[in-house]
Residue frames as qw, qx, qy, qz and C-alpha x, y, z in Angstrom:
[[0.506, 0.483, -0.359, -0.618, -10.34, -89.99, -1.16],
 [0.945, 0.111, 0.257, -0.167, -11.48, -93.29, -2.71],
 [0.569, -0.381, 0.589, 0.430, -8.53, -95.38, -3.96],
 [0.564, 0.485, 0.572, 0.346, -9.99, -95.51, -7.51],
 [0.145, 0.976, 0.151, 0.063, -10.30, -91.73, -7.61],
 [0.407, -0.783, 0.361, 0.301, -6.75, -91.33, -6.28],
 [0.632, -0.046, 0.633, 0.445, -5.38, -93.61, -8.99],
 [0.431, 0.699, 0.485, 0.299, -7.36, -91.88, -11.75],
 [0.087, -0.987, -0.007, 0.133, -6.31, -88.47, -10.48],
 [0.453, -0.612, 0.502, 0.411, -2.60, -89.32, -10.64],
 [0.588, 0.197, 0.672, 0.404, -2.95, -91.07, -14.00],
 [0.310, 0.860, 0.381, 0.138, -4.78, -88.10, -15.53],
 [0.181, -0.936, 0.181, 0.242, -2.25, -85.56, -14.27],
 [0.530, -0.369, 0.624, 0.440, 0.64, -87.64, -15.63],
 [0.536, 0.437, 0.646, 0.322, -1.12, -88.19, -18.97],
 [0.187, 0.954, 0.232, -0.013, -1.97, -84.52, -19.44],
 [0.272, -0.833, 0.353, 0.326, 1.58, -83.35, -18.67],
 [0.555, -0.178, 0.700, 0.413, 3.19, -86.00, -20.87],
 [0.474, 0.570, 0.613, 0.275, 0.85, -85.43, -23.80],
 [0.067, 0.981, 0.088, -0.162, 1.17, -81.67, -23.53],
 [0.348, -0.654, 0.521, 0.424, 4.94, -81.99, -23.83],
 [0.536, 0.139, 0.751, 0.361, 4.45, -84.36, -26.77],
 [0.344, 0.819, 0.457, 0.052, 2.09, -81.89, -28.42],
 [0.068, -0.947, 0.133, 0.285, 4.50, -78.98, -28.00],
 [0.400, -0.488, 0.647, 0.428, 7.49, -80.85, -29.37],
 [0.622, 0.504, -0.259, -0.540, 5.52, -82.02, -32.38],
 [0.138, -0.291, 0.943, 0.080, 6.77, -85.60, -31.95],
 [0.775, 0.205, 0.005, -0.598, 4.62, -87.91, -33.98],
 [0.605, -0.155, 0.779, 0.049, 4.43, -91.63, -34.51],
 [0.636, 0.608, -0.145, -0.453, 4.31, -91.25, -38.27],
 [0.920, 0.079, 0.332, 0.191, 5.40, -94.07, -40.54],
 [0.452, -0.340, 0.412, 0.715, 8.53, -93.67, -42.68],
 [0.340, 0.604, -0.151, -0.705, 8.28, -91.51, -45.81],
 [0.068, 0.270, -0.864, -0.420, 9.06, -94.53, -47.95],
 [0.077, -0.326, -0.934, -0.124, 5.61, -96.00, -47.26],
 [0.189, -0.003, 0.131, -0.973, 3.14, -93.08, -47.41],
 [0.576, -0.175, -0.508, -0.616, 0.19, -95.28, -48.31],
 [0.518, -0.195, -0.803, 0.224, 0.40, -97.23, -45.07],
 [0.437, -0.723, -0.087, -0.528, -1.94, -96.15, -42.30],
 [0.125, 0.419, -0.741, 0.510, -0.04, -96.21, -38.99],
 [0.606, -0.376, -0.700, -0.030, -1.27, -98.79, -36.51],
 [0.389, -0.796, 0.080, -0.457, -2.41, -97.11, -33.26],
 [0.114, 0.497, -0.758, 0.406, 0.03, -97.66, -30.41],
 [0.498, -0.140, 0.656, -0.550, -2.67, -99.20, -28.23],
 [0.081, 0.070, -0.927, -0.360, -4.03, -101.24, -31.14],
 [0.554, -0.227, -0.464, -0.653, -7.39, -102.80, -31.86],
 [0.539, -0.245, -0.776, 0.216, -7.26, -105.04, -28.78],
 [0.111, -0.162, -0.437, 0.878, -7.44, -101.97, -26.56],
 [0.375, 0.017, -0.156, -0.914, -10.45, -100.58, -28.48],
 [0.506, -0.200, -0.802, -0.247, -12.16, -103.95, -28.23],
 [0.458, -0.429, -0.691, 0.360, -12.45, -103.44, -24.48],
 [0.231, -0.640, -0.290, 0.673, -12.13, -99.71, -23.86],
 [0.309, 0.646, 0.374, 0.589, -13.34, -96.63, -25.74],
 [0.254, -0.395, -0.252, 0.846, -12.45, -93.07, -24.76],
 [0.209, 0.771, 0.569, 0.197, -15.22, -90.63, -25.65],
 [0.011, 0.958, 0.005, 0.288, -13.93, -87.37, -24.16],
 [0.736, -0.330, -0.132, 0.577, -10.52, -86.29, -22.89],
 [0.203, 0.839, 0.095, 0.496, -10.19, -82.51, -22.51],
 [0.529, -0.378, -0.294, 0.700, -7.82, -80.33, -20.53],
 [0.088, 0.817, 0.317, 0.473, -9.04, -76.75, -20.15],
 [0.406, -0.338, -0.327, 0.784, -7.72, -73.63, -18.48],
 [0.069, 0.788, 0.409, 0.455, -9.36, -70.24, -18.20],
 [0.176, -0.020, -0.325, 0.929, -9.03, -66.76, -16.77],
 [0.183, -0.686, -0.673, -0.206, -12.27, -65.56, -15.18],
 [0.105, 0.010, -0.252, 0.962, -13.15, -62.03, -14.20],
 [0.200, -0.657, -0.691, -0.227, -16.50, -61.05, -12.68],
 [0.082, 0.124, -0.230, 0.962, -17.64, -57.64, -11.47],
 [0.015, -0.543, -0.772, 0.329, -20.65, -56.83, -9.29],
 [0.119, 0.822, 0.461, 0.313, -23.27, -54.17, -9.92],
 [0.303, -0.944, -0.014, 0.127, -21.46, -51.87, -7.47],
 [0.471, 0.780, -0.393, 0.128, -18.18, -52.36, -9.40],
 [0.542, -0.583, 0.594, -0.116, -16.74, -54.64, -6.73],
 [0.438, 0.416, -0.768, -0.211, -14.56, -57.45, -8.12],
 [0.882, -0.210, 0.192, -0.376, -16.13, -60.85, -7.43],
 [0.923, -0.031, 0.304, 0.233, -13.67, -63.08, -9.31],
 [0.315, 0.860, -0.391, -0.089, -10.24, -62.42, -10.76],
 [0.654, -0.399, 0.642, -0.034, -8.63, -65.82, -11.12],
 [0.408, 0.390, -0.752, -0.339, -7.14, -68.60, -13.20],
 [0.788, -0.101, 0.468, -0.387, -8.81, -72.02, -13.19],
 [0.179, 0.341, -0.862, -0.330, -8.30, -75.46, -14.71],
 [0.809, 0.085, 0.265, -0.517, -10.50, -78.36, -15.70],
 [0.008, 0.243, -0.933, -0.265, -10.20, -81.99, -16.78],
 [0.778, 0.169, 0.189, -0.575, -13.04, -83.92, -18.44],
 [0.105, 0.326, -0.918, -0.200, -12.54, -87.62, -19.17],
 [0.798, 0.080, 0.278, -0.529, -15.25, -90.07, -20.26],
 [0.202, 0.350, -0.885, -0.230, -14.65, -93.68, -21.14],
 [0.855, -0.079, 0.133, -0.495, -16.44, -97.01, -21.26],
 [0.212, -0.313, 0.925, 0.045, -15.55, -100.64, -20.76],
 [0.703, 0.180, -0.314, -0.611, -17.31, -102.90, -23.28],
 [0.670, -0.189, 0.687, -0.211, -18.40, -106.38, -22.28],
 [0.751, 0.358, 0.536, 0.143, -19.03, -107.32, -25.90],
 [0.464, -0.006, 0.391, 0.795, -17.34, -106.22, -29.11],
 [0.068, 0.628, 0.523, 0.572, -20.40, -104.31, -30.35],
 [0.087, 0.126, -0.345, 0.926, -20.60, -102.34, -27.11],
 [0.471, -0.494, -0.521, -0.512, -24.20, -103.26, -26.36],
 [0.706, -0.661, -0.252, 0.044, -23.31, -103.81, -22.71],
 [0.498, 0.450, -0.277, 0.687, -20.84, -101.48, -21.03],
 [0.465, -0.702, -0.338, 0.420, -19.79, -99.67, -17.88],
 [0.319, 0.741, 0.102, 0.582, -19.38, -95.93, -18.45],
 [0.551, -0.554, -0.273, 0.561, -17.28, -93.64, -16.29],
 [0.236, 0.840, 0.094, 0.479, -16.83, -89.86, -16.22],
 [0.630, -0.386, -0.240, 0.630, -13.93, -88.28, -14.33],
 [0.149, 0.820, 0.190, 0.519, -14.10, -84.52, -13.79],
 [0.299, 0.065, -0.410, 0.859, -12.63, -81.72, -11.73],
 [0.338, -0.435, -0.118, -0.826, -14.79, -79.44, -9.59],
 [0.092, 0.025, -0.843, 0.529, -16.25, -79.88, -6.12],
 [0.365, 0.322, 0.562, -0.669, -19.97, -79.32, -6.59],
 [0.545, 0.497, 0.673, -0.059, -23.04, -79.74, -8.80],
 [0.407, 0.891, 0.188, -0.071, -22.59, -76.58, -10.88],
 [0.075, 0.886, -0.438, -0.131, -18.84, -76.56, -11.43],
 [0.967, 0.116, 0.018, 0.226, -16.21, -78.70, -13.12],
 [0.382, 0.764, -0.245, 0.458, -13.51, -76.12, -12.40],
 [0.732, -0.462, -0.226, 0.448, -10.63, -75.96, -9.91],
 [0.045, -0.985, 0.140, 0.091, -8.76, -72.83, -8.92],
 [0.808, 0.420, -0.204, 0.360, -5.27, -72.74, -10.41],
 [0.642, -0.359, -0.250, 0.630, -3.79, -70.44, -7.76],
 [0.224, 0.068, 0.088, 0.968, -3.16, -67.04, -9.38],
 [0.316, -0.392, -0.266, -0.822, -5.81, -64.50, -8.38],
 [0.585, -0.327, 0.327, -0.666, -8.69, -65.13, -6.01],
 [0.964, -0.069, 0.009, -0.258, -8.92, -68.62, -4.54],
 [0.404, -0.582, 0.700, 0.090, -6.30, -71.13, -3.49],
 [0.332, 0.338, -0.808, -0.349, -4.95, -73.92, -5.71],
 [0.790, -0.039, 0.405, -0.458, -7.36, -76.86, -5.89],
 [0.128, 0.344, -0.886, -0.284, -6.78, -80.41, -7.08],
 [0.646, 0.128, 0.570, -0.491, -10.27, -81.91, -6.86],
 [0.394, 0.235, -0.729, -0.509, -10.79, -84.81, -9.26],
 [0.563, 0.007, 0.661, -0.495, -13.80, -87.10, -8.88],
 [0.021, -0.161, -0.910, -0.382, -15.54, -89.99, -10.60],
 [0.356, 0.155, 0.245, -0.888, -18.85, -88.15, -11.02],
 [0.793, 0.222, -0.152, -0.547, -20.44, -90.59, -13.46],
 [0.025, -0.269, 0.962, 0.022, -20.38, -94.36, -13.23],
 [0.714, 0.175, 0.309, -0.604, -23.21, -96.39, -14.69],
 [0.416, 0.025, 0.880, 0.228, -24.10, -99.63, -16.44],
 [0.466, 0.445, -0.170, -0.746, -25.54, -99.23, -19.94],
 [0.436, 0.084, 0.890, 0.106, -27.44, -102.00, -21.70],
 [0.437, 0.300, -0.342, -0.776, -28.76, -101.71, -25.25],
 [0.602, 0.043, 0.751, -0.269, -31.26, -104.53, -24.92],
 [0.613, 0.510, 0.565, 0.211, -32.47, -104.14, -28.51],
 [0.354, 0.287, 0.275, 0.847, -32.01, -101.60, -31.29],
 [0.208, -0.685, -0.357, -0.600, -34.96, -99.75, -29.79],
 [0.635, -0.743, -0.141, -0.161, -34.48, -100.02, -26.02],
 [0.493, 0.396, -0.493, 0.598, -31.57, -98.83, -23.87],
 [0.645, -0.719, -0.251, -0.058, -31.30, -98.94, -20.07],
 [0.362, 0.514, -0.443, 0.640, -28.87, -97.01, -17.82],
 [0.685, -0.680, -0.246, -0.091, -28.42, -97.36, -14.06],
 [0.706, -0.179, -0.211, 0.652, -25.99, -95.76, -11.62],
 [0.174, -0.672, -0.060, 0.718, -24.46, -92.28, -11.55],
 [0.490, 0.508, 0.576, 0.413, -25.94, -91.01, -14.81],
 [0.149, 0.009, 0.132, 0.980, -26.00, -87.70, -16.68],
 [0.327, 0.544, 0.452, -0.627, -28.99, -85.39, -16.91],
 [0.384, 0.378, 0.687, 0.487, -30.83, -85.68, -20.23],
 [0.011, 0.504, 0.124, -0.855, -31.24, -82.09, -21.42],
 [0.554, 0.655, 0.513, 0.033, -32.63, -82.79, -24.89],
 [0.474, 0.592, 0.188, 0.624, -32.09, -79.74, -27.10],
 [0.300, -0.944, -0.106, -0.086, -32.14, -77.35, -24.12],
 [0.439, 0.569, -0.423, 0.552, -28.96, -75.51, -23.20],
 [0.514, -0.251, -0.629, 0.527, -27.59, -75.30, -19.67],
 [0.090, -0.211, 0.093, -0.969, -29.20, -71.87, -19.43],
 [0.624, -0.198, -0.087, -0.751, -32.70, -73.35, -19.08],
 [0.912, -0.199, -0.348, -0.086, -31.97, -76.82, -17.76],
 [0.733, -0.648, 0.108, 0.177, -29.39, -78.09, -15.29],
 [0.069, -0.822, 0.514, 0.235, -25.70, -77.29, -15.42],
 [0.766, 0.434, -0.460, -0.114, -23.74, -79.44, -17.86],
 [0.214, 0.425, -0.790, 0.386, -21.64, -80.50, -14.88],
 [0.642, -0.287, 0.308, -0.641, -24.67, -81.73, -12.92],
 [0.267, 0.155, -0.951, -0.015, -25.21, -85.32, -11.78],
 [0.749, -0.229, 0.112, -0.612, -28.01, -87.60, -10.65],
 [0.079, -0.250, 0.959, -0.108, -28.12, -91.13, -9.25],
 [0.674, 0.219, 0.449, -0.545, -30.73, -93.53, -10.55],
 [0.481, 0.123, 0.817, 0.294, -32.02, -95.23, -13.70],
 [0.377, 0.523, -0.136, -0.752, -33.18, -94.30, -17.19],
 [0.599, 0.255, 0.737, 0.183, -34.87, -96.14, -20.02],
 [0.170, 0.533, -0.297, -0.774, -34.60, -94.79, -23.57],
 [0.646, 0.387, 0.658, 0.009, -36.83, -95.90, -26.44],
 [0.071, 0.503, -0.422, -0.751, -35.85, -95.12, -30.04],
 [0.362, 0.314, 0.860, 0.175, -38.65, -96.23, -32.36],
 [0.147, 0.365, -0.065, -0.917, -39.52, -93.29, -34.63],
 [0.235, -0.046, -0.762, -0.601, -41.35, -95.44, -37.18],
 [0.373, -0.460, -0.801, -0.093, -43.94, -96.57, -34.64],
 [0.360, -0.672, -0.479, 0.436, -43.82, -93.84, -31.94],
 [0.254, 0.929, 0.156, 0.220, -43.00, -90.75, -34.10],
 [0.242, -0.922, 0.301, -0.011, -40.32, -89.40, -31.75],
 [0.610, 0.527, -0.564, 0.179, -36.69, -90.29, -32.34],
 [0.357, 0.120, -0.756, 0.536, -36.18, -90.63, -28.60],
 [0.594, -0.626, -0.157, -0.481, -38.47, -91.11, -25.62],
 [0.458, 0.191, -0.710, 0.500, -36.74, -91.34, -22.26],
 [0.622, -0.687, -0.189, -0.325, -37.98, -91.82, -18.71],
 [0.405, 0.368, -0.601, 0.583, -35.71, -91.15, -15.73],
 [0.681, -0.680, -0.192, -0.194, -36.21, -91.97, -12.06],
 [0.640, 0.264, -0.387, 0.610, -33.34, -90.75, -9.90],
 [0.474, -0.757, -0.280, 0.351, -32.08, -88.78, -6.94],
 [0.367, 0.675, -0.036, 0.639, -30.86, -85.21, -7.43],
 [0.523, -0.845, 0.011, -0.111, -28.97, -83.96, -4.42],
 [0.790, -0.378, 0.140, 0.462, -25.71, -84.20, -2.50],
 [0.419, 0.900, 0.057, 0.101, -24.77, -81.02, -4.35],
 [0.011, -0.853, 0.512, -0.101, -21.35, -80.76, -2.68],
 [0.659, -0.287, 0.695, 0.014, -20.68, -84.50, -2.85],
 [0.543, 0.578, -0.360, -0.491, -19.68, -84.99, -6.50],
 [0.036, 0.338, -0.936, -0.087, -18.08, -88.43, -6.14],
 [0.724, -0.085, -0.453, -0.514, -20.42, -91.20, -7.21],
 [0.547, -0.012, -0.789, 0.278, -18.93, -93.41, -4.50],
 [0.007, 0.088, 0.565, -0.820, -20.51, -91.08, -1.95],
 [0.500, 0.152, 0.013, -0.852, -23.87, -91.18, -3.72],
 [0.355, 0.053, -0.877, -0.319, -24.42, -94.81, -4.71],
 [0.001, 0.253, 0.863, -0.437, -26.57, -95.36, -1.62],
 [0.351, 0.353, 0.138, -0.856, -29.10, -93.02, -3.26],
 [0.191, 0.057, -0.826, -0.527, -30.00, -95.66, -5.83],
 [0.176, -0.432, -0.884, 0.022, -32.98, -96.69, -3.72],
 [0.003, 0.616, 0.382, -0.689, -34.16, -93.08, -3.29],
 [0.286, 0.453, 0.571, 0.622, -36.05, -90.87, -5.72],
 [0.003, 0.706, 0.335, -0.624, -36.84, -87.16, -5.84],
 [0.138, 0.527, -0.407, -0.733, -36.27, -86.60, -9.58],
 [0.581, 0.332, 0.740, 0.068, -38.49, -87.88, -12.38],
 [0.159, 0.552, -0.301, -0.762, -38.37, -86.84, -16.02],
 [0.674, 0.430, 0.593, 0.092, -40.17, -87.72, -19.24],
 [0.003, -0.649, 0.327, 0.687, -38.47, -86.37, -22.38],
 [0.745, 0.480, 0.451, 0.106, -39.17, -86.60, -26.09],
 [0.146, -0.615, 0.399, 0.664, -36.90, -85.57, -28.92],
 [0.705, 0.522, 0.478, 0.053, -37.47, -85.37, -32.66],
 [0.214, -0.330, 0.453, 0.800, -35.40, -84.41, -35.69],
 [0.541, 0.585, 0.415, -0.438, -38.35, -83.14, -37.67],
 [0.701, 0.712, -0.040, 0.036, -36.33, -82.32, -40.78],
 [0.790, 0.208, -0.161, 0.554, -32.67, -82.27, -41.69],
 [0.246, 0.443, -0.156, 0.848, -32.51, -78.69, -40.39],
 [0.453, -0.503, 0.111, -0.728, -35.04, -78.60, -37.54],
 [0.536, -0.125, -0.808, 0.210, -34.93, -80.55, -34.30],
 [0.388, -0.566, 0.127, -0.717, -36.90, -80.12, -31.09],
 [0.429, -0.118, -0.847, 0.291, -37.38, -81.62, -27.67],
 [0.460, -0.553, 0.013, -0.694, -39.77, -81.24, -24.74],
 [0.487, -0.048, -0.820, 0.296, -39.80, -82.64, -21.23],
 [0.564, -0.695, -0.093, -0.436, -41.66, -82.68, -17.95],
 [0.490, 0.224, -0.668, 0.513, -39.50, -82.80, -14.83],
 [0.626, -0.716, -0.149, -0.272, -40.55, -83.30, -11.22],
 [0.612, 0.186, -0.507, 0.577, -37.85, -82.61, -8.63],
 [0.219, -0.096, -0.559, 0.794, -38.10, -81.84, -4.91],
 [0.122, 0.607, 0.670, -0.409, -41.85, -81.26, -5.18],
 [0.168, 0.639, -0.105, -0.743, -41.54, -78.86, -8.12],
 [0.677, 0.442, 0.573, 0.133, -43.03, -79.39, -11.59],
 [0.020, -0.666, 0.307, 0.680, -41.25, -77.87, -14.59],
 [0.764, 0.543, 0.346, 0.043, -41.92, -77.96, -18.33],
 [0.239, -0.605, 0.440, 0.619, -39.11, -77.42, -20.85],
 [0.738, 0.565, 0.364, 0.067, -38.99, -77.15, -24.61],
 [0.224, -0.635, 0.417, 0.610, -36.42, -76.25, -27.23],
 [0.771, 0.584, 0.252, 0.033, -36.11, -75.99, -31.00],
 [0.405, -0.531, 0.453, 0.590, -32.82, -75.94, -32.89],
 [0.657, 0.716, 0.217, -0.095, -32.74, -74.70, -36.48],
 [0.485, -0.336, 0.470, 0.656, -29.92, -74.83, -39.00],
 [0.499, 0.753, 0.210, -0.374, -31.27, -72.51, -41.73],
 [0.758, 0.248, 0.398, 0.453, -30.06, -72.95, -45.29],
 [0.330, 0.557, 0.200, 0.736, -30.29, -69.37, -46.51],
 [0.391, -0.898, -0.179, -0.095, -29.70, -67.15, -43.51],
 [0.138, 0.822, -0.431, 0.345, -26.90, -65.12, -41.97],
 [0.461, -0.505, 0.657, -0.317, -26.65, -67.44, -38.94],
 [0.419, 0.225, -0.859, -0.191, -25.79, -71.13, -39.29],
 [0.379, -0.293, -0.858, 0.186, -27.52, -72.20, -36.06],
 [0.342, -0.437, 0.067, -0.829, -30.47, -70.82, -34.11],
 [0.394, -0.228, -0.861, 0.227, -31.67, -72.16, -30.75],
 [0.397, -0.459, 0.089, -0.790, -34.64, -71.15, -28.67],
 [0.523, -0.191, -0.814, 0.166, -35.11, -72.96, -25.38],
 [0.342, -0.491, 0.119, -0.792, -37.33, -72.22, -22.41],
 [0.309, -0.192, -0.889, 0.280, -38.72, -73.53, -19.13],
 [0.440, -0.498, -0.096, -0.741, -41.88, -72.91, -17.12],
 [0.143, -0.007, -0.867, 0.477, -42.09, -73.85, -13.46],
 [0.420, -0.395, -0.489, -0.654, -45.79, -74.56, -13.02],
 [0.650, -0.580, -0.483, 0.080, -45.78, -75.22, -9.27],
 [0.265, -0.949, 0.080, -0.148, -44.80, -72.93, -6.41],
 [0.043, 0.702, 0.059, -0.709, -42.62, -70.96, -6.66],
 [0.672, 0.617, 0.396, 0.105, -43.81, -70.34, -10.20],
 [0.128, -0.757, 0.324, 0.552, -41.46, -68.82, -12.73],
 [0.820, 0.511, 0.233, 0.106, -40.12, -69.01, -16.24],
 [0.257, -0.704, 0.417, 0.514, -37.01, -68.38, -18.28],
 [0.813, 0.547, 0.195, 0.042, -35.68, -68.62, -21.81],
 [0.422, -0.526, 0.454, 0.582, -32.55, -68.42, -23.92],
 [0.675, 0.725, 0.102, -0.093, -32.10, -67.26, -27.51],
 [0.542, -0.508, 0.510, 0.433, -28.84, -68.32, -29.14],
 [0.712, 0.697, 0.010, -0.089, -27.29, -67.86, -32.58],
 [0.620, -0.453, 0.474, 0.431, -24.02, -68.96, -34.15],
 [0.589, 0.783, -0.110, -0.165, -22.19, -67.99, -37.32],
 [0.828, -0.147, 0.328, 0.431, -19.31, -69.96, -38.85],
 [0.132, 0.876, -0.224, -0.405, -16.89, -67.45, -40.39],
 [0.571, 0.539, -0.607, -0.120, -14.38, -70.01, -41.69],
 [0.863, -0.075, -0.497, 0.049, -12.85, -73.29, -40.59],
 [0.498, 0.086, -0.515, 0.693, -10.87, -71.50, -37.87],
 [0.042, -0.002, 0.334, -0.942, -13.40, -69.03, -36.48],
 [0.230, -0.578, -0.743, -0.246, -16.97, -69.06, -35.16],
 [0.091, -0.190, 0.263, -0.941, -18.98, -66.27, -33.55],
 [0.366, -0.487, -0.774, -0.174, -21.97, -66.87, -31.30],
 [0.018, -0.070, 0.404, -0.912, -24.08, -65.11, -28.73],
 [0.309, -0.501, -0.748, -0.307, -27.54, -64.61, -27.35],
 [0.289, -0.413, 0.226, -0.834, -29.86, -63.35, -24.66],
 [0.456, -0.235, -0.852, 0.107, -31.06, -65.25, -21.58],
 [0.408, -0.485, 0.138, -0.761, -33.70, -64.47, -18.99],
 [0.530, -0.102, -0.819, 0.195, -33.62, -66.61, -15.82],
 [0.497, -0.728, -0.171, -0.439, -35.90, -66.22, -12.81],
 [0.101, -0.692, 0.552, -0.454, -34.43, -65.82, -9.32],
 [0.798, -0.311, 0.402, -0.325, -35.54, -69.22, -8.02],
 [0.955, 0.284, -0.026, 0.077, -33.64, -71.28, -10.58],
 [0.215, -0.864, 0.455, 0.022, -30.07, -71.74, -9.32],
 [0.732, -0.241, 0.618, 0.153, -28.93, -75.17, -10.57],
 [0.727, 0.674, 0.120, 0.064, -28.53, -74.21, -14.22],
 [0.721, 0.332, -0.093, 0.602, -25.20, -73.24, -15.79],
 [0.460, -0.610, -0.267, 0.588, -23.27, -70.98, -13.43],
 [0.248, 0.010, 0.269, 0.931, -22.77, -68.41, -16.22],
 [0.234, -0.466, -0.523, -0.674, -26.54, -67.92, -16.57],
 [0.122, -0.186, -0.657, 0.720, -27.35, -66.26, -13.27],
 [0.091, 0.722, 0.666, -0.160, -30.83, -64.90, -12.43],
 [0.029, 0.705, -0.023, -0.708, -31.72, -61.81, -14.41],
 [0.694, 0.699, 0.167, -0.037, -31.48, -60.74, -18.04],
 [0.467, -0.597, 0.462, 0.461, -28.10, -61.18, -19.70],
 [0.663, 0.709, -0.192, -0.143, -26.56, -60.62, -23.09],
 [0.668, -0.459, 0.526, 0.258, -23.62, -62.83, -24.01],
 [0.678, 0.693, -0.211, -0.126, -21.23, -63.34, -26.88],
 [0.716, -0.429, 0.500, 0.232, -18.23, -65.51, -27.67],
 [0.511, 0.672, -0.478, -0.242, -15.58, -66.08, -30.31],
 [0.906, -0.188, 0.375, 0.048, -14.25, -69.57, -30.97],
 [0.303, 0.767, -0.532, -0.190, -10.77, -69.64, -32.50],
 [0.988, -0.027, 0.143, 0.056, -9.64, -73.07, -33.66],
 [0.140, -0.816, 0.509, 0.237, -5.86, -72.71, -33.41],
 [0.248, 0.304, -0.880, -0.268, -5.48, -76.28, -34.67],
 [0.623, -0.205, -0.646, -0.391, -7.58, -79.44, -34.56],
 [0.645, -0.352, -0.632, 0.247, -6.86, -80.10, -30.88],
 [0.332, -0.279, -0.326, 0.840, -6.53, -76.55, -29.53],
 [0.018, -0.729, -0.513, -0.452, -9.31, -73.94, -29.19],
 [0.217, -0.101, -0.326, 0.915, -9.31, -70.42, -27.76],
 [0.158, -0.659, -0.640, -0.362, -12.59, -68.82, -26.64],
 [0.030, 0.015, -0.342, 0.939, -13.14, -65.39, -25.11],
 [0.230, -0.571, -0.760, -0.209, -16.66, -65.19, -23.61],
 [0.005, -0.117, 0.251, -0.961, -18.47, -62.07, -22.33],
 [0.239, -0.610, -0.754, -0.057, -21.66, -61.94, -20.22],
 [0.047, 0.093, -0.197, 0.975, -23.35, -58.69, -19.22],
 [0.000, -0.558, -0.788, 0.259, -26.55, -58.21, -17.23],
 [0.040, -0.319, -0.273, -0.906, -29.09, -55.69, -18.48],
 [0.518, -0.609, -0.367, -0.476, -31.75, -54.04, -16.36],
 [0.421, -0.672, 0.369, -0.485, -32.06, -53.97, -12.59],
 [0.569, 0.119, -0.791, 0.193, -30.37, -56.58, -10.38],
 [0.632, -0.600, -0.486, -0.067, -31.52, -57.78, -6.98],
 [0.580, -0.749, -0.034, 0.318, -28.58, -56.48, -4.93],
 [0.142, 0.920, -0.340, -0.133, -25.48, -54.30, -5.49],
 [0.368, -0.503, 0.773, 0.122, -23.36, -57.47, -5.14],
 [0.826, 0.365, 0.418, -0.099, -25.18, -59.28, -7.95],
 [0.542, -0.156, 0.529, 0.635, -22.93, -60.08, -10.89],
 [0.375, 0.773, 0.067, -0.508, -23.14, -57.43, -13.62],
 [0.561, 0.696, -0.411, -0.179, -20.29, -58.41, -15.96],
 [0.799, -0.321, 0.497, 0.110, -18.32, -61.59, -16.46],
 [0.520, 0.707, -0.435, -0.200, -15.45, -62.33, -18.84],
 [0.862, -0.232, 0.439, 0.100, -13.91, -65.77, -19.46],
 [0.380, 0.710, -0.541, -0.240, -10.82, -66.42, -21.56],
 [0.880, -0.144, 0.422, -0.161, -10.77, -70.17, -22.20],
 [0.287, 0.565, -0.731, -0.251, -8.09, -72.40, -23.73],
 [0.898, -0.039, 0.314, -0.304, -9.25, -75.94, -24.50],
 [0.093, 0.491, -0.837, -0.222, -6.91, -78.79, -25.34],
 [0.919, 0.081, -0.025, -0.386, -8.66, -81.79, -26.90],
 [0.339, -0.537, 0.771, 0.040, -6.28, -84.46, -25.64],
 [0.766, 0.210, 0.602, -0.079, -8.23, -87.18, -27.44],
 [0.613, 0.787, 0.001, -0.064, -7.60, -85.46, -30.78],
 [0.003, -0.796, 0.605, 0.013, -3.89, -85.28, -29.94],
 [0.614, -0.218, 0.757, -0.053, -3.88, -89.00, -29.19],
 [0.770, 0.508, 0.383, -0.053, -5.48, -89.67, -32.56],
 [0.379, 0.894, -0.231, -0.060, -3.04, -87.36, -34.31],
 [0.059, -0.664, 0.744, -0.048, -0.08, -89.18, -32.82],
 [0.738, 0.127, -0.606, -0.268, -1.69, -92.55, -33.55],
 [0.110, -0.257, 0.820, -0.500, -1.93, -93.57, -29.92],
 [0.509, 0.262, 0.689, -0.443, -5.61, -94.47, -30.26]]
């Protein structure tokens, strides 16, 4: 394992354990009651934020059960996940920075490790999957190079690549809606591959190779309607994608999303996802939808397997930094083989460590 990854792995494990204990005990760096108007100074202070910003720090655990069409159990296990994204700023405004993403999981479509109980042995994979230089050359032009994320636009991971996916290459983003209409126009030239080599340090040599090219546009047409569309060429295959997200004002659902793809070169195929979400109150949301994915598309979200599937989820916000989410997927119609997944249930507990840090005035 690369020495940087080894250090980050140990640091993350220590931080998660320590902060979890802190969260459970309720210890807080609050100021004395005698000065309630004073805002506590973060432990790490403004000097730390001048150089380093933490964007995401989540610790997640889940129970996953999956059953095949012939009623055979495919998965019955506990898993865990860490997601950590940060950036080092060369200037105070953050126009020039190095961005890093540290995640669990050993391949392109998974950020999860087995916890031990159930099927699968305990895993401790932690990798630097993203590492890239970001330069905001002007207010309108941004350039990224290195181990970058996939730009999905408004599409969900049902119809584009898995949220855990990675590519190695460069991207230019133009934001000039007054002159070019679209809020964002991006062009990406990269390498998509090394699917079981998640560490960027094992993929940096791909910077001079290219098998992935994408042109994407995105527009917030109104306050309540946004859409995106893209053309992607990868491994000799041409695919079109489009999505529209609506936040209706007078409707039962608070959010509606329709996203789709069409593979216009051999093997041809198409798929789509219809999603809706309803906010019940500040502690509870309900969502769900229907997805249809063709059998040749296998690098999308691992929950959205080929076939037609109904899905639903509840999102319980136990407190600002702790969320509980039961998720159910069920295939409808015929499946290709008796061992194809028919039903899947995830019970997910997400700890937003970054929110805990803010709450205890560490950041």
